[in-house]
C-alpha positions as CSV (number, residue, x, y, z in Angstrom):
1,M,9.5,-0.8,16.3
2,W,6.1,-2.3,15.5
3,G,4.9,-2.2,19.0
4,K,2.0,-1.1,20.8
5,P,3.0,2.2,20.9
6,L,3.2,2.7,17.3
7,V,0.2,0.8,16.7
8,A,-1.7,3.2,19.1
9,L,-0.4,6.1,17.4
10,I,-1.8,5.1,14.0
11,V,-5.1,3.7,15.2
12,L,-5.8,6.3,18.0
13,G,-4.6,8.8,15.4
14,G,-7.2,7.3,12.8
15,L,-10.0,7.3,15.4
16,F,-9.1,10.8,16.1
17,F,-9.6,12.2,12.6
18,M,-12.9,10.1,12.2
19,T,-14.1,11.8,15.0
20,Y,-12.8,15.0,14.6
21,S,-14.2,15.2,10.9
22,R,-17.6,13.9,12.4
23,F,-17.3,11.1,9.7
24,Q,-18.2,13.7,6.9
25,P,-15.8,12.5,4.5
26,Y,-17.1,9.1,4.6
27,K,-20.7,10.6,3.3
28,Y,-18.8,12.0,0.2
29,I,-17.7,8.3,-1.0
30,P,-19.8,8.3,-3.8
31,H,-18.4,11.7,-4.9
32,A,-14.9,10.3,-4.6
33,F,-16.0,8.1,-7.6
34,D,-17.1,10.7,-9.6
35,I,-13.5,12.6,-9.3
36,L,-12.0,9.0,-10.0
37,R,-13.7,8.8,-13.3
38,G,-12.6,12.0,-14.7
39,K,-15.6,14.3,-14.1
40,Y,-13.8,17.2,-12.8
41,D,-10.4,16.7,-14.8
42,R,-11.5,19.5,-17.0
43,F,-10.8,21.9,-14.2
44,G,-7.0,21.2,-14.4
45,G,-4.9,22.4,-11.7
46,H,-1.3,21.9,-10.3
47,G,0.1,18.6,-10.3
48,D,1.5,15.9,-13.1
49,I,-0.8,13.2,-13.2
50,S,-4.7,12.6,-12.9
51,H,-6.8,11.5,-9.8
52,F,-6.9,8.1,-11.2
53,Q,-3.2,7.9,-12.0
54,A,-2.4,9.4,-8.5
55,L,-4.6,6.6,-6.7
56,S,-3.3,3.7,-9.1
57,T,0.4,4.7,-8.2
58,A,-0.2,4.8,-4.3
59,L,-2.1,1.5,-4.8
60,S,0.9,0.0,-6.8
61,G,2.9,0.8,-3.8
62,T,0.5,-0.7,-1.1
63,L,-0.8,-3.7,-3.3
64,G,2.2,-6.0,-2.8
65,M,3.6,-8.9,-0.8
66,G,1.6,-7.8,2.3
67,N,-1.9,-8.7,0.6
68,V,-0.4,-12.4,-0.4
69,T,2.6,-12.9,2.4
70,G,1.1,-10.3,5.3
71,V,-2.6,-11.7,5.5
72,A,-1.2,-15.4,5.7
73,L,1.0,-14.1,8.3
74,A,-1.7,-12.8,10.3
75,I,-3.6,-15.7,10.1
76,T,-0.8,-18.0,11.1
77,I,0.4,-16.0,14.1
78,G,-2.9,-14.2,15.0
79,G,-5.7,-16.8,13.9
80,P,-8.8,-16.0,11.6
81,G,-9.8,-13.4,14.0
82,A,-6.8,-11.1,13.0
83,I,-8.5,-10.2,9.8
84,F,-11.4,-8.8,11.6
85,W,-9.2,-6.2,13.0
86,M,-7.3,-5.6,9.6
87,W,-10.8,-4.5,8.3
88,V,-11.5,-2.2,11.4
89,T,-7.7,-0.9,10.8
90,A,-8.7,-0.1,7.1
91,I,-12.2,1.8,8.1
92,V,-10.5,3.8,10.5
93,G,-7.3,4.0,7.9
94,M,-9.7,5.7,5.5
95,A,-10.1,8.8,7.5
96,T,-6.1,9.0,8.0
97,K,-5.9,8.7,3.9
98,F,-8.2,11.8,3.9
99,F,-6.0,14.1,6.1
100,T,-2.7,12.9,4.8
101,A,-3.5,13.2,0.9
102,S,-5.6,16.4,1.4
103,L,-2.3,17.8,3.2
104,A,-0.1,16.5,0.2
105,V,-2.0,18.8,-2.0
106,M,-2.4,21.6,0.4
107,Y,1.2,22.1,1.3
108,R,3.2,21.2,-2.1
109,G,6.6,22.8,-2.2
110,Y,9.3,23.2,-4.6
111,D,12.3,21.1,-5.3
112,S,15.7,22.7,-5.9
113,K,14.9,22.4,-9.6
114,G,11.8,24.5,-9.4
115,H,9.6,21.5,-9.7
116,L,6.4,21.4,-7.4
117,Q,6.3,18.3,-5.4
118,G,4.1,16.8,-2.5
119,G,4.7,14.4,0.2
120,P,5.0,14.6,4.0
121,M,8.3,16.4,4.1
122,Y,7.0,19.1,1.8
123,V,4.0,19.3,4.3
124,I,6.2,19.6,7.2
125,R,8.4,22.2,5.6
126,E,5.6,24.3,4.0
127,G,2.6,23.7,6.7
128,L,4.8,23.6,10.1
129,G,7.8,25.6,9.0
130,R,11.6,25.5,8.7
131,K,11.8,24.9,12.7
132,W,10.3,21.4,11.7
133,M,12.5,20.3,9.2
134,P,14.4,17.8,11.2
135,L,11.2,15.9,11.1
136,A,11.0,16.3,7.5
137,I,14.5,15.0,7.1
138,L,13.6,12.2,9.3
139,F,10.9,11.2,6.9
140,A,13.0,11.5,3.8
141,I,15.9,9.2,5.4
142,A,13.5,6.7,6.6
143,G,11.5,6.9,3.2
144,L,14.7,6.3,1.4
145,V,15.7,3.1,3.0
146,G,12.1,2.2,3.5
147,T,11.2,1.9,0.0
148,L,14.3,0.0,-1.3
149,P,13.1,-3.1,-3.8
150,V,15.1,-5.7,-2.1
151,F,12.4,-7.4,-0.3
152,Q,9.8,-7.5,-3.3
153,I,12.2,-8.7,-5.9
154,N,13.8,-11.2,-3.3
155,Q,10.2,-12.8,-3.0
156,L,9.3,-12.4,-6.7
157,V,12.6,-14.3,-7.8
158,Q,11.8,-16.9,-5.0
159,V,8.5,-17.6,-6.4
160,I,9.5,-17.8,-10.1
161,R,12.3,-20.1,-8.8
162,D,10.2,-22.3,-6.7
163,M,7.0,-22.6,-8.8
164,V,8.4,-22.5,-12.1
165,A,11.9,-22.9,-12.6
166,I,12.8,-25.8,-10.4
167,P,9.7,-27.6,-11.5
168,A,10.8,-26.9,-15.2
169,G,14.4,-28.2,-14.7
170,L,15.9,-24.9,-15.3
171,T,17.7,-24.7,-11.9
172,T,17.7,-26.7,-8.9
173,A,16.8,-26.1,-5.1
174,D,20.8,-26.3,-4.3
175,N,22.4,-24.3,-6.9
176,H,20.3,-21.6,-8.3
177,F,22.9,-18.5,-8.0
178,L,23.2,-18.1,-11.9
179,F,19.3,-18.4,-12.2
180,D,18.9,-15.6,-9.5
181,L,21.5,-13.3,-11.1
182,V,19.9,-13.5,-14.7
183,A,16.4,-12.9,-13.3
184,G,17.4,-9.9,-11.3
185,V,19.4,-8.4,-14.7
186,L,16.4,-8.8,-16.4
187,L,14.1,-7.4,-13.8
188,A,16.4,-4.5,-13.4
189,G,16.3,-3.6,-17.1
190,L,12.5,-3.7,-17.0
191,V,12.4,-1.5,-13.9
192,L,14.7,1.0,-15.7
193,A,13.1,0.9,-19.1
194,V,9.9,2.3,-16.8
195,I,11.5,4.7,-14.6
196,S,13.3,6.4,-17.3
197,G,9.8,8.0,-17.8
198,R,9.5,9.3,-14.6
199,I,6.3,9.6,-12.6
200,Q,4.4,10.4,-16.0
201,R,5.2,6.6,-17.4
202,I,4.8,5.0,-13.9
203,A,1.5,6.5,-13.8
204,D,0.5,5.5,-17.3
205,V,2.1,1.7,-16.6
206,T,0.6,1.6,-13.0
207,S,-2.9,2.9,-14.3
208,R,-3.2,0.0,-16.6
209,L,-1.4,-2.6,-14.2
210,V,-3.3,-1.8,-11.0
211,P,-7.0,-2.5,-12.1
212,L,-5.8,-5.5,-14.2
213,M,-4.3,-6.8,-10.7
214,V,-7.2,-6.4,-8.8
215,V,-9.5,-7.9,-11.5
216,L,-7.3,-10.7,-12.0
217,Y,-6.9,-11.6,-8.6
218,F,-10.6,-11.1,-7.8
219,L,-11.4,-13.4,-10.6
220,M,-9.0,-15.9,-9.3
221,T,-10.5,-16.1,-5.7
222,A,-14.0,-15.8,-7.0
223,V,-13.7,-19.1,-8.8
224,L,-11.9,-20.5,-5.8
225,L,-15.0,-19.4,-3.5
226,V,-17.4,-20.8,-5.7
227,L,-15.8,-24.0,-5.4
228,Y,-15.7,-24.0,-1.5
229,A,-18.9,-21.8,-1.2
230,G,-20.4,-24.0,1.3
231,N,-17.2,-23.1,3.8
232,I,-17.5,-19.4,3.4
233,P,-20.6,-18.6,5.9
234,D,-18.8,-20.8,8.7
235,M,-15.5,-19.0,8.0
236,L,-17.1,-15.3,8.3
237,L,-18.6,-16.5,11.5
238,L,-15.0,-17.7,12.7
239,I,-13.4,-14.4,11.8
240,V,-15.7,-12.5,13.5
241,S,-16.1,-14.9,16.8
242,D,-12.2,-15.4,16.9
243,A,-11.4,-11.5,17.0
244,F,-13.0,-11.2,20.6
245,S,-12.1,-14.7,21.9
246,G,-8.6,-15.3,20.6
247,K,-9.0,-19.2,20.5
248,A,-7.3,-20.0,17.2
249,A,-4.6,-17.8,18.1
250,A,-1.1,-18.5,19.0
251,G,-1.3,-18.1,22.8
252,G,-4.9,-17.7,22.9
253,A,-4.7,-14.1,23.9
254,I,-7.3,-11.6,22.5
255,G,-4.5,-8.6,22.8
256,G,-2.4,-10.4,20.4
257,V,-5.1,-10.9,17.8
258,I,-5.8,-7.4,17.8
259,L,-2.0,-6.5,17.9
260,I,-1.4,-8.9,15.0
261,G,-4.3,-7.7,13.0
262,V,-3.9,-3.9,13.4
263,Q,0.0,-4.5,12.5
264,R,-0.8,-6.3,9.3
265,G,-3.6,-3.9,8.4
266,A,-1.4,-1.1,8.8
267,F,1.4,-2.6,6.8
268,S,-1.2,-3.3,4.3
269,N,-2.9,-0.2,3.3
270,E,0.0,2.2,5.1
271,A,-2.5,4.8,6.3
272,G,-0.6,7.0,8.5
273,I,2.8,6.0,6.7
274,G,3.3,8.8,4.5
275,T,4.4,7.0,1.3
276,E,1.1,7.4,-0.7
277,S,1.0,11.0,0.2
278,L,4.2,11.3,-2.5
279,A,1.9,10.0,-5.2
280,H,-1.1,11.8,-4.1
281,G,0.6,15.0,-3.9
282,A,1.3,14.9,-7.7
283,A,-2.4,15.0,-8.6
284,K,-3.4,17.3,-11.1
285,T,-5.7,19.4,-9.0
286,D,-6.0,22.8,-6.6
287,Y,-8.7,21.1,-4.4
288,P,-7.0,19.2,-1.5
289,T,-10.2,17.8,-0.4
290,R,-10.9,16.1,-3.6
291,E,-7.6,14.1,-3.6
292,G,-8.3,13.1,0.1
293,L,-11.6,11.8,-0.9
294,V,-9.8,9.9,-3.7
295,A,-7.3,8.5,-1.4
296,M,-10.0,7.0,0.9
297,L,-10.8,4.4,-1.7
298,G,-7.2,3.0,-1.2
299,P,-8.0,1.0,2.0
300,V,-11.3,-0.1,0.7
301,I,-9.5,-1.8,-2.3
302,D,-6.4,-2.8,-0.7
303,T,-7.7,-4.2,2.6
304,L,-11.2,-4.6,2.4
305,I,-11.2,-6.2,-0.7
306,V,-7.7,-8.1,-2.0
307,C,-6.6,-9.0,1.7
308,T,-10.2,-10.4,2.1
309,C,-9.9,-12.6,-1.1
310,T,-6.5,-13.9,0.3
311,A,-7.9,-14.5,3.9
312,L,-10.9,-16.1,2.7
313,A,-9.2,-18.4,0.2
314,I,-6.7,-19.4,3.0
315,L,-9.5,-20.3,5.4
316,V,-12.1,-22.0,3.1
317,T,-9.8,-24.7,1.7
318,G,-8.5,-25.4,5.2
319,V,-4.8,-24.9,4.5
320,W,-4.6,-22.7,7.3
321,Q,-4.6,-25.5,9.7
322,G,-1.5,-27.1,8.3
323,E,2.3,-26.5,8.5
324,A,2.6,-23.7,5.9
325,N,3.3,-20.3,6.3
326,G,3.6,-17.0,4.5
327,I,3.5,-17.3,0.8
328,S,3.5,-20.8,0.9
329,L,0.3,-20.8,2.8
330,T,-1.2,-18.7,0.0
331,G,0.3,-21.1,-2.5
332,S,-1.0,-24.1,-0.8
333,A,-4.8,-22.4,-0.9
334,F,-4.5,-22.0,-4.9
335,E,-2.7,-25.2,-5.3
336,T,-5.5,-27.0,-3.4
337,A,-8.3,-25.5,-5.4
338,F,-6.5,-25.8,-8.8
339,P,-4.1,-28.6,-8.8
340,G,-1.2,-28.5,-11.0
341,L,-2.3,-25.0,-11.9
342,G,-2.7,-22.7,-8.6
343,G,1.4,-22.3,-8.2
344,Y,1.4,-20.7,-11.7
345,L,-1.7,-18.5,-11.3
346,L,-0.1,-17.2,-7.9
347,T,3.3,-16.7,-9.5
348,V,1.4,-14.5,-12.3
349,M,-0.1,-12.5,-9.6
350,V,3.2,-12.1,-7.4
351,F,4.9,-10.8,-10.5
352,F,2.4,-8.1,-10.9
353,L,2.5,-7.3,-7.4
354,A,6.0,-7.0,-7.2
355,I,6.8,-4.9,-10.2
356,S,4.0,-2.7,-9.4
357,T,5.5,-1.9,-5.9
358,V,8.9,-1.5,-7.2
359,L,7.8,1.0,-9.9
360,S,6.1,2.9,-7.1
361,F,8.8,2.5,-4.6
362,W,11.4,3.9,-7.2
363,Y,9.4,7.2,-7.3
364,Y,9.1,7.5,-3.6
365,G,12.7,6.9,-3.0
366,S,13.8,9.4,-5.7
367,K,11.5,11.8,-4.3
368,C,13.0,11.6,-0.8
369,T,16.7,11.7,-2.5
370,G,15.8,14.9,-4.2
371,F,14.6,16.5,-1.0
372,L,17.8,15.1,0.9
373,I,20.7,16.2,-1.8
374,G,18.8,18.2,-4.6
375,A,16.6,17.2,-7.4
376,E,19.7,17.7,-9.9
377,R,21.1,14.7,-8.3
378,E,18.1,12.6,-8.2
379,H,19.0,10.8,-11.6
380,Y,21.9,8.9,-9.7
381,Y,19.2,7.3,-7.6
382,S,18.0,5.3,-10.7
383,W,21.3,3.6,-11.2
384,F,21.3,2.8,-7.3
385,Y,18.1,1.3,-7.6
386,A,18.5,-0.8,-10.5
387,A,21.8,-2.2,-8.8
388,L,19.7,-3.2,-5.7
389,V,17.1,-5.0,-7.7
390,V,19.9,-7.4,-8.8
391,I,21.3,-7.5,-5.4
392,G,18.0,-8.2,-3.8
393,A,17.5,-11.2,-6.3
394,I,20.6,-13.1,-5.1
395,V,20.9,-12.3,-1.5
396,S,19.5,-13.5,1.9
397,L,17.5,-10.5,3.3
398,K,16.6,-11.1,6.8
399,T,18.7,-8.2,8.4
400,V,17.7,-5.7,5.3
401,V,13.9,-6.8,5.6
402,G,14.2,-6.0,9.5
403,L,15.8,-2.9,8.7
404,I,13.0,-1.8,6.2
405,D,10.4,-2.8,8.2
406,G,11.7,-0.6,10.9
407,M,11.8,2.2,8.5
408,Y,8.2,2.0,7.6
409,A,7.8,2.6,11.6
410,V,9.8,5.5,11.5
411,M,8.0,7.3,8.7
412,A,4.8,7.1,10.7
413,I,6.1,9.3,13.4
414,P,6.5,12.7,11.2
415,T,3.6,11.6,9.3
416,M,1.2,11.2,12.0
417,T,2.7,14.2,14.2
418,S,2.3,16.7,11.2
419,T,-1.1,15.5,10.1
420,L,-2.4,15.7,13.8
421,L,-0.9,19.2,14.2
422,L,-2.4,20.3,10.7
423,A,-5.8,18.8,11.1
424,P,-7.8,22.0,11.6
425,R,-6.8,23.3,8.5
426,V,-7.7,20.4,6.5
427,M,-11.3,20.4,8.0
428,E,-11.5,24.2,7.3
429,R,-10.7,23.5,3.7
430,A,-13.2,20.4,3.7
431,R,-16.2,22.4,5.1
432,I,-16.0,25.0,2.6
433,Y,-15.6,22.2,-0.2
434,F,-18.6,20.1,1.0
435,H,-20.7,23.0,1.5
436,N,-20.1,24.3,-2.0
437,L,-20.6,20.8,-3.2
438,D,-24.1,20.3,-1.4
439,Q,-25.1,23.8,-2.9
440,E,-24.1,22.7,-6.3
441,E,-26.0,19.5,-5.9
442,A,-29.0,21.3,-4.4
443,A,-29.3,23.7,-7.7
444,A,-28.5,21.1,-9.9
445,Q,-31.8,19.1,-8.6
446,V,-34.0,22.4,-8.9
447,D,-32.9,23.0,-12.5
């Protein structure tokens, strides 16, 4: 599913949004920070959460294992040059996020309980009409399956077990079922305690957790990069040169480097997938353009900052040339820089990343469930989700992970199709908003 056609849909679609908007949204990035810090919150509007909480919730879904494991995988398969193409995908993805998040506010719809909701399925139903309902249902089904928590929980329990429990003698590498089960039950209890408060509590938790995660990870990698400062210029040059040569990639093909970089980049920030629109659609505003601008900051934080931190940590320590891969490769980087401590630091970070993603995924899955079978039955999904947290801790998930990855790809089809069709309406609103904003700023300067 994550082959060339889907990559072309996401990247070429993003390039279309960049050129169609004439790069206007990029000009107003500073205004996005004003919106984010609450300068315009006093005007209120429909919705449940603030702009900052909406971005935090969206980021908690994208700031996950892809930032730790996905970057390592990109370097292992595609070489350092793949990171360059992840950067390109993030810059292009900013335009996609502007359009998808704007639509999530423009075309909110009422669920079966009369509550206003956002997300690609409501964009399709309200913006394109009921003849497009099969496409909306396709997204809801793919979203329900694609946001199951099994992968994040499985990886989290594995890291805790390998980095903490086994070295401490709490369990063994050959007989860890009981430890995994207990860990799964405790994590399920934690998740239930938070999701019982629905989006407001999730937004409250993630608005505190996400900045903490970013700052913590930035500090960890900053210290590491100071220790290996002499290697940074060479590694940055290697990223750029290898992006156009493919010498360090498996097979040495530049096309493979680009494909891997774009795949990992799209998977990292989820631009064009549509899940983030479920969060941005809950923002308390009646100005779609504002939420579109806020959403553009997502790929910057997720890919350009956090993923770059991981990539440089792996490259400057030299562990990328060894035998480790995936999360073990990232762990090796931190263990090399901080012997005896690196594994524990990574475990703490992975805990925050995984839990924040699981919380946001519950919200996404519950909205898809409500759309498919009615919002009044949505509460059943919470118990199903908690059970999957326990199951994810104890089972082998190769087949399930393949299914989840495939569903992410399926979500991109209705999301990108509807966004491309409705793009003119987004720009019609955006031009009016930007014109009025420019006039207000000009008047303020005169005063």
